C-alpha positions as protocol buffer text, in pm:
chain_id: "A"
residue {
  index: 1
  type: MET
  ca { x: 7916 y: 12434 z: 11891 }
}
residue {
  index: 2
  type: LYS
  ca { x: 7618 y: 12275 z: 11713 }
}
residue {
  index: 3
  type: ASP
  ca { x: 7465 y: 11932 z: 11767 }
}
residue {
  index: 4
  type: PHE
  ca { x: 7516 y: 11762 z: 11430 }
}
residue {
  index: 5
  type: ARG
  ca { x: 7226 y: 11523 z: 11499 }
}
residue {
  index: 6
  type: ASN
  ca { x: 6987 y: 11817 z: 11465 }
}
residue {
  index: 7
  type: LEU
  ca { x: 7102 y: 11906 z: 11113 }
}
residue {
  index: 8
  type: LYS
  ca { x: 6892 y: 11785 z: 10822 }
}
residue {
  index: 9
  type: VAL
  ca { x: 7197 y: 11758 z: 10599 }
}
residue {
  index: 10
  type: TRP
  ca { x: 7366 y: 11529 z: 10852 }
}
residue {
  index: 11
  type: GLU
  ca { x: 7054 y: 11311 z: 10881 }
}
residue {
  index: 12
  type: LYS
  ca { x: 7029 y: 11280 z: 10500 }
}
residue {
  index: 13
  type: SER
  ca { x: 7397 y: 11194 z: 10468 }
}
residue {
  index: 14
  type: HIS
  ca { x: 7370 y: 10941 z: 10750 }
}
residue {
  index: 15
  type: GLN
  ca { x: 7075 y: 10774 z: 10574 }
}
residue {
  index: 16
  type: LEU
  ca { x: 7282 y: 10773 z: 10255 }
}
residue {
  index: 17
  type: ALA
  ca { x: 7567 y: 10598 z: 10438 }
}
residue {
  index: 18
  type: LEU
  ca { x: 7329 y: 10332 z: 10567 }
}
residue {
  index: 19
  type: ALA
  ca { x: 7187 y: 10276 z: 10217 }
}
residue {
  index: 20
  type: VAL
  ca { x: 7534 y: 10254 z: 10063 }
}
residue {
  index: 21
  type: TYR
  ca { x: 7650 y: 10001 z: 10321 }
}
residue {
  index: 22
  type: GLU
  ca { x: 7346 y: 9790 z: 10237 }
}
residue {
  index: 23
  type: ALA
  ca { x: 7399 y: 9826 z: 9860 }
}
residue {
  index: 24
  type: THR
  ca { x: 7767 y: 9730 z: 9881 }
}
residue {
  index: 25
  type: SER
  ca { x: 7694 y: 9420 z: 10090 }
}
residue {
  index: 26
  type: THR
  ca { x: 7626 y: 9232 z: 9766 }
}
residue {
  index: 27
  type: PHE
  ca { x: 7951 y: 9334 z: 9594 }
}
residue {
  index: 28
  type: PRO
  ca { x: 8189 y: 9052 z: 9498 }
}
residue {
  index: 29
  type: ARG
  ca { x: 8405 y: 8933 z: 9786 }
}
residue {
  index: 30
  type: ARG
  ca { x: 8718 y: 9008 z: 9583 }
}
residue {
  index: 31
  type: GLU
  ca { x: 8624 y: 9380 z: 9609 }
}
residue {
  index: 32
  type: LEU
  ca { x: 8603 y: 9381 z: 9991 }
}
residue {
  index: 33
  type: TYR
  ca { x: 8938 y: 9560 z: 10026 }
}
residue {
  index: 34
  type: GLY
  ca { x: 8903 y: 9746 z: 9697 }
}
residue {
  index: 35
  type: LEU
  ca { x: 8597 y: 9924 z: 9568 }
}
residue {
  index: 36
  type: THR
  ca { x: 8369 y: 9820 z: 9856 }
}
residue {
  index: 37
  type: SER
  ca { x: 8608 y: 9970 z: 10109 }
}
residue {
  index: 38
  type: GLN
  ca { x: 8661 y: 10287 z: 9903 }
}
residue {
  index: 39
  type: ILE
  ca { x: 8287 y: 10346 z: 9864 }
}
residue {
  index: 40
  type: ARG
  ca { x: 8214 y: 10286 z: 10230 }
}
residue {
  index: 41
  type: ARG
  ca { x: 8496 y: 10512 z: 10350 }
}
residue {
  index: 42
  type: ALA
  ca { x: 8398 y: 10795 z: 10115 }
}
residue {
  index: 43
  type: CYS
  ca { x: 8034 y: 10765 z: 10217 }
}
residue {
  index: 44
  type: ALA
  ca { x: 8101 y: 10753 z: 10591 }
}
residue {
  index: 45
  type: SER
  ca { x: 8329 y: 11053 z: 10553 }
}
residue {
  index: 46
  type: ILE
  ca { x: 8038 y: 11277 z: 10452 }
}
residue {
  index: 47
  type: PRO
  ca { x: 7840 y: 11272 z: 10779 }
}
residue {
  index: 48
  type: ALA
  ca { x: 8162 y: 11236 z: 10979 }
}
residue {
  index: 49
  type: ASN
  ca { x: 8298 y: 11563 z: 10841 }
}
residue {
  index: 50
  type: ILE
  ca { x: 7968 y: 11738 z: 10904 }
}
residue {
  index: 51
  type: ALA
  ca { x: 7984 y: 11616 z: 11265 }
}
residue {
  index: 52
  type: ALA
  ca { x: 8347 y: 11725 z: 11296 }
}
residue {
  index: 53
  type: GLY
  ca { x: 8264 y: 12072 z: 11166 }
}
residue {
  index: 54
  type: CYS
  ca { x: 7987 y: 12107 z: 11420 }
}
residue {
  index: 55
  type: GLY
  ca { x: 8232 y: 12030 z: 11696 }
}
residue {
  index: 56
  type: ARG
  ca { x: 8457 y: 12319 z: 11597 }
}
residue {
  index: 57
  type: SER
  ca { x: 8429 y: 12679 z: 11696 }
}
residue {
  index: 58
  type: GLY
  ca { x: 8272 y: 12919 z: 11452 }
}
residue {
  index: 59
  type: ASP
  ca { x: 8101 y: 12912 z: 11117 }
}
residue {
  index: 60
  type: ALA
  ca { x: 8427 y: 12932 z: 10921 }
}
residue {
  index: 61
  type: GLU
  ca { x: 8542 y: 12598 z: 11062 }
}
residue {
  index: 62
  type: LEU
  ca { x: 8200 y: 12444 z: 10993 }
}
residue {
  index: 63
  type: ALA
  ca { x: 8215 y: 12573 z: 10635 }
}
residue {
  index: 64
  type: ARG
  ca { x: 8560 y: 12419 z: 10588 }
}
residue {
  index: 65
  type: PHE
  ca { x: 8441 y: 12077 z: 10701 }
}
residue {
  index: 66
  type: LEU
  ca { x: 8130 y: 12105 z: 10484 }
}
residue {
  index: 67
  type: GLN
  ca { x: 8362 y: 12161 z: 10187 }
}
residue {
  index: 68
  type: ILE
  ca { x: 8556 y: 11849 z: 10282 }
}
residue {
  index: 69
  type: ALA
  ca { x: 8226 y: 11659 z: 10300 }
}
residue {
  index: 70
  type: MET
  ca { x: 8141 y: 11781 z: 9949 }
}
residue {
  index: 71
  type: GLY
  ca { x: 8476 y: 11647 z: 9827 }
}
residue {
  index: 72
  type: SER
  ca { x: 8392 y: 11308 z: 9977 }
}
residue {
  index: 73
  type: ALA
  ca { x: 8051 y: 11324 z: 9808 }
}
residue {
  index: 74
  type: SER
  ca { x: 8216 y: 11378 z: 9470 }
}
residue {
  index: 75
  type: GLU
  ca { x: 8450 y: 11086 z: 9535 }
}
residue {
  index: 76
  type: LEU
  ca { x: 8154 y: 10870 z: 9633 }
}
residue {
  index: 77
  type: GLU
  ca { x: 7962 y: 10972 z: 9322 }
}
residue {
  index: 78
  type: TYR
  ca { x: 8247 y: 10854 z: 9101 }
}
residue {
  index: 79
  type: HIS
  ca { x: 8285 y: 10525 z: 9287 }
}
residue {
  index: 80
  type: LEU
  ca { x: 7910 y: 10458 z: 9252 }
}
residue {
  index: 81
  type: LEU
  ca { x: 7931 y: 10525 z: 8879 }
}
residue {
  index: 82
  type: LEU
  ca { x: 8227 y: 10288 z: 8854 }
}
residue {
  index: 83
  type: ALA
  ca { x: 8041 y: 10020 z: 9051 }
}
residue {
  index: 84
  type: ARG
  ca { x: 7742 y: 10057 z: 8822 }
}
residue {
  index: 85
  type: ASP
  ca { x: 7957 y: 10034 z: 8509 }
}
residue {
  index: 86
  type: LEU
  ca { x: 8129 y: 9723 z: 8648 }
}
residue {
  index: 87
  type: GLY
  ca { x: 7787 y: 9565 z: 8700 }
}
residue {
  index: 88
  type: PHE
  ca { x: 7799 y: 9568 z: 9080 }
}
residue {
  index: 89
  type: LEU
  ca { x: 7505 y: 9809 z: 9111 }
}
residue {
  index: 90
  type: PRO
  ca { x: 7193 y: 9827 z: 8898 }
}
residue {
  index: 91
  type: ALA
  ca { x: 7124 y: 10161 z: 8738 }
}
residue {
  index: 92
  type: PRO
  ca { x: 6847 y: 10320 z: 8947 }
}
residue {
  index: 93
  type: THR
  ca { x: 6526 y: 10374 z: 8753 }
}
residue {
  index: 94
  type: GLY
  ca { x: 6499 y: 10726 z: 8620 }
}
residue {
  index: 95
  type: HIS
  ca { x: 6826 y: 10867 z: 8750 }
}
residue {
  index: 96
  type: GLN
  ca { x: 7198 y: 10809 z: 8782 }
}
residue {
  index: 97
  type: PRO
  ca { x: 7358 y: 10656 z: 9092 }
}
residue {
  index: 98
  type: GLY
  ca { x: 7509 y: 10995 z: 9168 }
}
residue {
  index: 99
  type: GLY
  ca { x: 7157 y: 11113 z: 9247 }
}
residue {
  index: 100
  type: TRP
  ca { x: 7191 y: 10928 z: 9576 }
}
residue {
  index: 101
  type: VAL
  ca { x: 7478 y: 11158 z: 9660 }
}
residue {
  index: 102
  type: LYS
  ca { x: 7351 y: 11486 z: 9521 }
}
residue {
  index: 103
  type: GLN
  ca { x: 7025 y: 11487 z: 9716 }
}
residue {
  index: 104
  type: PRO
  ca { x: 7175 y: 11530 z: 10066 }
}
residue {
  index: 105
  type: CYS
  ca { x: 7478 y: 11724 z: 9945 }
}
residue {
  index: 106
  type: THR
  ca { x: 7302 y: 11995 z: 9744 }
}
residue {
  index: 107
  type: ALA
  ca { x: 7128 y: 12119 z: 10053 }
}
residue {
  index: 108
  type: ASN
  ca { x: 6984 y: 12465 z: 10086 }
}
residue {
  index: 109
  type: SER
  ca { x: 7077 y: 12679 z: 10383 }
}
residue {
  index: 110
  type: HIS
  ca { x: 6759 y: 12573 z: 10564 }
}
residue {
  index: 111
  type: ASP
  ca { x: 6882 y: 12213 z: 10555 }
}
residue {
  index: 112
  type: TYR
  ca { x: 7141 y: 12308 z: 10817 }
}
residue {
  index: 113
  type: ASP
  ca { x: 6865 y: 12404 z: 11059 }
}
residue {
  index: 114
  type: SER
  ca { x: 6719 y: 12183 z: 11326 }
}
residue {
  index: 115
  type: PRO
  ca { x: 6420 y: 11972 z: 11220 }
}
């Protein structure tokens, strides 16, 4: 069993979740139970699945939960694009909103190591 807090990929995804919660705090109130909720759940699911995988026995279980986290990252990427196209998020300078997601989720194997 690994301590998820020591994984760089978990730390990056946790920081992403914090940033997304902050970014969605300005969304229209009418979206609280719609897009805001969907984005926040998808985003929180990424580090949560990494943590869950670390609590399992063996690398195969960890790999399975990392795949689930990647699915949540793809879902989040779409929701961020939708929020941008609806005018809820500004387009980040120089890159697409999905870049927020891809950075922690396209980790190399060394990103799973302790800091």
